[in-house]
N, C-alpha and C positions, 0 to 999 in steps of 0.2 A: 573150240573145234581143232584148229590148227596145232595148238600146244598138245592135244592129246595124240596127235599122230606124228609129231616131230617135224611138222612143216614151219620153217622160219625164213624170213627175209631179213637178215641182220639190219640193212639200211631202213628197212620199215620199222623195227624195233626203234631206232635212233629218230626217226621222223615222228614216231608217236610220242617219245618222250619231249622232243621240241614243242609238238604241238600242246601238249599238256602244259608246258611252261610259258607259252606265249600268252602275254597279257592282252595284246590287240585281238579283239574279237574278229575282226575282219580277216586278219592275217592268219588266224587260228582256223577260221572257216576253209581259207584257200589250202592250208596244210592237210586239213582233212580231206578236202575234195581230191588233191593231189594223192593222197594214200589210198582212197577208194579206188581211183583208177589203176593205180599199181596192183591193188588185190585183184581187180578185174582181169586185168593183162595177165597177171603171173600166178594166179591162185590154181590150186590142183582141183578146186571144187567148182561146182556150177551152182550158182545161186538163182533160182528161178523166181520165187515168189516168197513174199511174206504175208500172209494173210492178216486181216484186220477184222476183229469183231466190233460192231458198233451197237451200243445198247441205248435206247431211249426210254426215259421213265419220266412221269409228270413230276412236277416241283413238290408234290406233297408226299411223294414216295421216298421213305428214307431206308438206308441200311442194306440196299441192294448190292450185291457183289458176284460179279461173272467170274467163273472159273476159267480155266484154260480151255475147255471145251464146251459146247452148247449145253451139254446135260450136266454141267459142274455148276449149278446154281443152288445156293443155300438160302432157302426162304425164311428160316426160322429167325433171322434178324431184320426181316422186311416189315416196316409199319406204314401206315397212311394217316 
């Protein structure tokens, strides 16, 4: 999203590369948390919500795939 609109924080780009290269998982997590806070404080975008669709099927149901929307379900691969 940011790249499409030309919005950049050069320091954040450097921090991203540092986080990717960090071998210690705990330190990497802290780097990502810091980057998220920076994004929240300086972003020209408003992040409101990110929905999650939860699907529950029985153990004997195989091949079910949920698409992006509730009406995007393909039943041709579903077996019991």
